[in-house]
Each structure stands twice: as C-alpha cells, then as structure tokens.
N, C-alpha and C positions, 0 to 999 in steps of 0.2 A: 639826572637822567637827560638824554638827548632829545632834541625834537624828532618827531617821528614823522614829520610832514615837510616837503619841499615844493615850494610855489615855483612853476614853471612859468606862467604868464598871468598878467592881469589886463585884460583888453577893455576900453571903454566901448559900450554899446548904447543904443537908444530904443526906445520902444516905438512900435507901429501904430500903436493907440495914442489918443490924445489926452493922456494923462501923464502927468509927473509929480509924483508924490514920495513920500518916504518908503512906500512898498514896491515901487517900480524899480527893476534892477536898472543899473547903469554901468555894471561891470561883469565881465565874464572871467572867473578865475579857473585856471588849469593848475591842478596840484598832484602829486603823487605821495601816498601815506602807507605806512606799515600798519595792519590791522591784525589783532590776535586772534581773529576767527570766532567761531562758536555760533550760536543759534542769534540771527537777527530777531530782535524784539517786534519789528513792525512787520516783516514778512514770514517769520516763523522758518526760515529757510536756513539751513546750516552753511556759514560762509567759511571758505578756506583761509588759513593763516598765510599772510603774504603781502605782497606789494600791490596797492591798487591805484589806479588813475581816476580822478574824480574832476568833473566840470561842474562848476557853481555858478548860478547866477546871483550877483550880489548887488546890494545898494550901499555904497562907500560914500559917507558924507563927512565933511569937516565940521568940527567941533572947536570951540576956542581953545581946549586943552589937549587937542590931538585928533584922531581920526576914528570915526565911528564905522564899524563895518557890521551890516546886517545881512545874514544869508536868507534869500526869499524862498519861501515853501519848503516843507520838509521832504517832499518827494520829488523835487525838481532838479536834483543833483545826481545824474547818472554815474554809476561807479562801475568798473571792471577790473577784473585781476590781471595785472601784468604779469606777475611771477609769484608762484606758491614759494614759501620759505618757511623753515622750521624755527628760525629765530631772527631778530632783528639785527641789522649790522648798518652803521652810519655810512661807511664806505659804499655798501650797496646802494642806499637810498640815494646817496650823492651821484652815482653814476649810472643807475637803471634808466633806460630809455623805453617807452613804449614803441609797438611796431607801428610802421608808417601807415598813416590814414585813420589810426583809432582815435586820436585826438580831433580830428576834423569830423569824424562821424559823430562823436559825443558833442561837440561844440555845434554842429548843426542841429541835433536833436534838442539841445536846450534852446537854441535860437527859435526854433520853429515851437516848440512847446510853451515858450514865455513870449511869443510875438515880438521878437527883438530883431534889431537891424544893426550892422556895424557903422560906426559913424563915419569911416571912411574905408575905401577897399585896403585889405591888408591880406598878407600870406601869414597864416598862423605858424606852420612848421614844414619844412622842407622834407619830401618824402626820403 
C-alpha cells in the first residue's frame, strides 16, 4: 500500500515562553493526506472522504539511533479539506495543491495557539 501522506514542509520554530523541554514544539510540519472519512471519534462530526491539509506543531529531537518525532497536543493540529474524493490516487496526492492563503492561515493559527515564533523571517508559500 502506498503512503497516504505527503509532507510539504518542516520549518524550525521557537517558543515565546522561557521553557525548552521535550514537550515544547520546535518544528511546524505542513502535510497533505488522504482520509477515508466517517465519524470523527473526538468531535462526533461526520468527515468527508478526501484530501486534507494539516499543520502540526512537533518536537523533533535526535537520538543516537535516528530521529524521534513527537506531535504536541491532540487538538493543536488544524485540518481542512482540500478536495473531496471517492477513492485514493497516489498521482492526485503527489500533485494536489491547496488554495492560496490556506496554509498561511493554518500556520498562523498554530503559531498563536502554541505561543511560537519563527527562528528567522521566512516566506512559507507564494500565493
């Protein structure tokens, strides 16, 4: 079975607070994935089947045997549907792009909710 997630970017961030431990996000990951839909067990809302954009705050740390990735918080990764679809297609996942401004809105939401800032000024995605 093919991978049903495509990572668009991983951007380093830092916290505005004075803590730096294993639970503080140090990376914002933007990804597109295919979800089969159905009832969400957390919100009890019926979700459509299709391609979704997700922005996740993560703590990525190095271990001696590789890289450890930890997602921070269950509800801190906003997700929006990009395009409804009846079935998965790898070519579609590889080529789909979200509408301009959607990524920036979700990244801004994650940055504010988690009290984060970029380490250096960057341009995420051109419109």
